[in-house]
Structures are given as structure tokens and as C-alpha cells.
C-alpha positions in Angstrom: 65.6 128.4 152.9 65.7 124.8 154.2 66.4 121.8 151.9 65.6 118.1 153.0 66.9 114.8 151.7 64.8 111.8 152.8 65.8 108.2 153.2 62.8 106.3 152.1 61.5 103.0 150.5 59.0 104.8 148.6 59.6 105.8 145.1 58.4 109.3 146.1 58.5 110.5 149.6 55.2 112.5 149.1 53.3 109.3 148.8 50.8 108.4 151.5 51.1 104.8 150.9 54.1 102.5 150.2 56.7 100.6 152.2 57.7 102.3 155.5 60.7 101.9 157.7 59.8 101.3 161.1 61.0 103.3 163.9 62.4 100.3 165.7 64.3 99.1 162.5 65.7 102.6 162.0 66.8 102.9 165.6 68.5 99.3 165.6 70.4 100.1 162.4 71.4 103.9 163.1 72.2 103.0 166.8 74.5 100.2 165.7 76.8 103.0 164.5 79.1 104.2 167.3 78.4 107.9 166.6 74.6 107.9 166.6 72.6 108.5 169.9 69.0 109.5 170.8 68.2 113.2 171.4 68.5 114.2 174.9 65.5 116.1 176.6 67.4 119.1 177.0 68.1 119.2 173.1 64.6 118.4 172.3 63.7 121.3 174.6 66.2 123.6 172.7 64.6 122.5 169.3 61.0 122.5 170.2 58.6 122.3 168.6 60.6 120.6 165.8 62.3 117.8 167.5 60.7 114.4 168.3 61.7 111.7 170.8 62.2 109.6 167.5 64.9 111.8 166.4 68.6 110.5 166.4 71.6 112.6 166.5 74.7 111.9 164.6 77.9 113.1 166.5 80.5 111.7 164.0 80.6 114.7 161.5 84.1 116.2 161.5 82.5 120.0 161.2 79.4 119.9 163.3 78.8 118.6 166.8 75.4 117.2 166.0 73.5 116.3 162.7 69.9 115.6 163.2 68.1 112.5 161.6 64.3 113.0 161.8 62.5 109.7 161.7 58.7 110.5 161.0 56.0 108.2 159.6 58.5 105.7 158.1 61.0 108.1 156.5 64.1 109.8 157.8 64.6 113.5 156.9 67.8 115.4 157.2 67.7 119.2 156.9 70.6 120.7 154.7 73.0 117.8 154.4 76.5 118.3 153.0 78.7 115.7 151.2 79.7 114.2 154.5 76.3 113.8 155.8 74.9 112.5 152.4 77.6 109.9 152.5 76.4 108.8 156.0 72.9 108.8 154.9 73.8 106.7 152.0 75.5 104.1 154.2 72.3 104.0 156.4 69.8 104.0 153.4 71.8 100.9 151.8 71.5 99.1 155.2 67.8 99.9 155.3 67.2 98.8 151.7 66.0 102.3 151.0 66.6 105.2 148.6 67.7 108.7 149.2 65.5 111.5 147.4 66.0 115.1 147.6 62.9 117.2 148.0 63.3 118.4 144.2 63.5 115.1 143.0 67.2 114.2 143.1 68.3 110.6 143.5 71.3 109.8 145.5 73.7 106.8 145.3 74.7 104.8 148.4 78.0 106.9 148.3 76.0 110.0 148.7 76.6 111.3 145.3 73.8 113.0 143.4 72.6 111.1 140.5 70.6 113.9 139.1 66.9 115.1 139.4 64.0 113.2 137.9 60.3 113.7 137.9 59.0 111.5 140.7 56.2 109.1 139.9 52.7 109.8 140.8 51.1 107.7 143.6 49.1 104.6 142.2 45.4 105.5 142.6 45.8 109.2 142.4 45.6 111.3 139.3 48.1 113.9 138.3 46.4 117.3 138.0 46.3 118.7 134.5 48.7 121.5 133.7 46.0 124.2 133.9 45.2 123.1 137.4 48.6 123.1 138.5 49.3 126.6 137.3 45.8 127.9 138.5 47.3 129.3 141.7 50.0 131.0 139.8 47.4 132.5 137.4 45.3 133.8 140.3 48.3 135.4 141.8 49.3 136.9 138.8 45.8 138.3 138.1 45.5 139.8 141.8 49.0 141.5 141.4 47.9 142.9 138.1 44.6 144.1 139.6 46.6 145.9 142.4 48.9 147.5 139.9 46.1 148.8 138.0 44.5 150.3 141.2 47.7 151.9 142.1 48.0 153.3 138.5 44.4 154.7 138.9 45.0 156.3 142.0 48.3 157.9 140.6 46.5 159.0 137.6 43.8 160.7 139.6 46.2 162.3 142.1 48.6 163.5 139.5 46.0 164.2 137.0 44.5 166.8 139.6 47.7 168.2 140.2 48.5 168.7 136.5 45.2 170.3 135.9 45.8 172.6 138.8 49.3 173.3 137.4 48.0 174.1 133.9 44.8 175.9 134.7 45.7 177.5 137.9 42.6 176.2 139.9 
């Protein structure tokens, strides 16, 4: 399962609105580093359909030949960053005047150190769903699973009941 950390100026990476990091600004800051470069056409073909021409590749990691930084719609995502990558992300985030936020609400310092998770703010102009609405999907899934189990039990009862009856009464 993939885990992403986002460099963003938004208080919550999921917001539709908020201050964006332009692609030009991202490229200027990242490419000023000696170990960043654009993804080659061959690399983009290799990771298709996930790679984009706006992606930059960091080649300065001591354990990996390439770490992909994915700029998309004003934010930069990195998949599965380790401590070394988080430190590089923190440096870039600071230069961009941005934050680093993990997909579970973790905030990161400019050093790449996790500061802990928090509930991310709701976007202004939107309403937070009531608890019953947030759990509605889980309730429907649970109901369907219980219904399927009841059906299986009914079939077993009918099949085994008939076999038991045949065993007891001999017909």
C-alpha cells in the first residue's frame, strides 16, 4: 500500500482552493539543487500512465537511484518517502514557503521530522459531514456482509437439515 507526503501551501492537501505552488516556481527551486533533473522520456514511458512531464527526479539519495517528485495541480507528492527523502522534502518545502503533510494528517518539520498527526481543517465554504453520514458506507457494507452470511447459513441449514433428516429417518 502506498503512502504519500505532500508539499503544499494549503492547510489541507485535499482542499480544492488555496494557495498553489506554480510549476515554474517548483522547477526553479528544485532544479537549483544539483541532484534534481526532469524525468526523461524513457523514464516517463517506463512509469506510464503515472508519470507526468512535470515530474522531477531526485538522484541524490544514497540508497535509491531515483526518487520521483510529482508536481500536480499546485502541490508536490512523494510516494513512500524515507527519512532521507523527508529531509530533502523539508528543505524544498521551506524554500517554497510550504508545509509537508502526510496523507493521514501528519505534519512534518523543515528537517523532515514528523511532528505528529492532527485532524486537518475543513475547507472554508464546505460542511463537514455529520458522523452518521461518514459512517453510512461502513454501515451499508456491514449490513450486506451480514445479509450474505445469513444467506449462507440458510443454505447450510437447508442442505445439512435435509442430510440430517435423511440420516435420522432413513429417507
